[in-house]
C-alpha positions as CSV (number, residue, x, y, z in Angstrom):
1,M,124.6,96.5,75.5
2,L,123.5,94.9,78.7
3,M,120.8,92.8,77.1
4,Y,122.7,91.9,73.9
5,P,126.4,92.4,74.5
6,E,127.3,90.7,71.1
7,A,125.0,93.2,69.3
8,D,123.8,90.3,67.3
9,I,120.2,91.4,66.7
10,P,118.8,93.8,64.1
11,V,117.6,97.1,65.4
12,T,115.7,99.9,63.9
13,Q,114.9,103.3,65.4
14,L,111.7,105.4,65.1
15,S,111.6,109.1,65.7
16,V,109.1,110.5,68.2
17,Q,106.8,113.1,66.5
18,T,106.7,115.6,69.4
19,G,104.2,117.9,67.9
20,L,101.6,115.2,67.3
21,G,101.0,114.0,70.9
22,A,100.2,110.8,72.7
23,A,97.4,109.6,70.5
24,H,99.6,109.7,67.4
25,E,102.3,107.7,69.2
26,Y,99.8,105.2,70.4
27,R,98.6,104.7,66.8
28,V,102.2,104.2,65.7
29,G,102.4,101.5,68.3
30,E,99.2,99.9,67.0
31,A,100.8,99.8,63.6
32,L,103.7,97.8,65.1
33,Q,101.4,95.2,66.7
34,P,101.9,92.7,63.9
35,L,105.6,92.7,64.5
36,R,105.1,92.1,68.2
37,E,102.9,89.2,67.4
38,E,105.8,87.8,65.3
39,G,108.1,87.9,68.4
40,V,109.8,91.2,67.6
41,L,110.9,93.1,70.7
42,I,109.5,96.6,70.8
43,L,111.6,98.7,73.2
44,A,110.7,102.3,74.0
45,S,113.0,104.6,75.9
46,G,111.9,107.7,77.7
47,S,111.3,109.1,81.2
48,A,108.4,108.7,83.5
49,T,108.9,112.3,84.6
50,H,111.1,115.0,83.0
51,N,111.2,118.5,84.3
52,L,114.7,119.7,84.5
53,G,113.6,123.1,85.7
54,E,112.5,121.5,89.0
55,L,115.9,120.1,89.9
56,R,116.9,123.2,91.9
57,M,120.2,121.7,93.2
58,A,118.5,118.8,95.0
59,A,120.7,115.9,96.1
60,I,120.9,113.0,93.6
61,D,119.3,110.7,96.2
62,A,116.6,113.2,97.3
63,P,113.2,111.5,97.7
64,A,110.6,112.0,95.1
65,T,108.6,115.2,95.5
66,P,104.8,114.7,96.1
67,W,103.9,115.9,92.6
68,V,106.3,113.3,91.1
69,S,105.0,110.5,93.4
70,D,101.4,111.4,92.6
71,F,102.1,111.2,88.9
72,T,104.2,108.0,88.9
73,D,101.7,106.2,91.2
74,W,98.8,107.2,88.9
75,L,100.9,106.0,85.9
76,A,101.7,102.6,87.5
77,R,98.0,102.1,88.4
78,A,96.8,103.1,85.0
79,V,99.2,100.8,83.2
80,A,98.4,97.9,85.6
81,E,94.7,98.3,85.1
82,G,94.9,98.6,81.3
83,R,93.4,102.1,81.3
84,T,94.4,103.0,77.7
85,E,92.1,106.0,77.3
86,D,93.2,107.5,80.6
87,L,96.9,107.0,79.6
88,V,96.5,108.6,76.2
89,D,94.6,111.5,77.7
90,Y,97.1,111.8,80.6
91,R,97.6,115.6,80.1
92,R,94.0,116.0,81.4
93,R,93.6,113.0,83.7
94,A,96.9,112.4,85.4
95,P,97.9,114.5,88.5
96,H,100.5,117.2,87.8
97,A,101.0,116.0,84.2
98,A,102.2,119.3,82.9
99,R,104.5,119.9,85.8
100,N,106.1,116.5,85.3
101,H,106.2,116.9,81.5
102,P,106.4,120.6,80.5
103,S,107.1,119.1,77.0
104,E,106.2,115.6,76.0
105,E,109.2,114.2,74.1
106,H,110.6,112.2,77.0
107,F,107.2,110.6,77.8
108,L,105.8,109.9,74.3
109,P,107.7,106.6,73.7
110,L,105.5,105.0,76.4
111,F,102.5,105.4,74.1
112,T,104.2,103.6,71.2
113,A,104.9,100.6,73.5
114,L,101.3,100.9,74.9
115,G,99.9,100.9,71.4
116,A,101.9,97.9,70.4
117,A,100.6,96.0,73.5
118,G,97.0,96.7,72.4
119,S,94.0,98.4,73.8
120,G,93.2,97.5,77.3
121,A,96.5,95.6,77.7
122,K,97.7,95.4,81.3
123,G,101.3,96.1,82.0
124,S,103.5,96.1,85.1
125,R,106.1,98.5,86.5
126,V,109.4,96.5,86.5
127,H,111.6,99.3,87.8
128,A,111.1,102.5,89.8
129,S,113.7,105.1,90.7
130,T,113.9,108.8,91.1
131,T,116.9,111.0,91.1
132,Y,117.2,114.6,92.3
133,G,113.6,114.3,93.6
134,A,112.2,115.1,90.2
135,L,113.4,112.6,87.5
136,A,111.6,109.3,87.6
137,M,113.0,106.6,85.4
138,D,110.3,103.9,85.9
139,A,110.2,101.0,83.4
140,Y,107.1,99.1,82.3
141,Q,106.5,95.9,80.4
142,W,103.5,94.4,78.7
143,D,103.4,90.6,78.3
């Protein structure tokens, strides 16, 4: 609503296939590349970290815990450097990956956007915020 308040653009929604993992979602994004090349906006919505079990009554403005900061810093560097293989294999390569994402459904949309951008594409973090010390809502874009 903020970007297009008149709702005058066509929109379609894709479902995340939670059981198929990051590589599958990346391939979905690759299949969308031709649309991107035609000027279609590909928007993915998720969460940079999502472990509700770690909230533990923290204040809404609590600073990010070290395990969240380590993960989001790694993510920002990997996106900026175009490290596609590292990103797709984040469960093994990123610090505290399982703690930040006990389940992947909130993180998988990133891989669809990454796949649409293309292998080795370099992106940038355009927003970073953390609430309750554990929920990072960073936003990325690929030009």
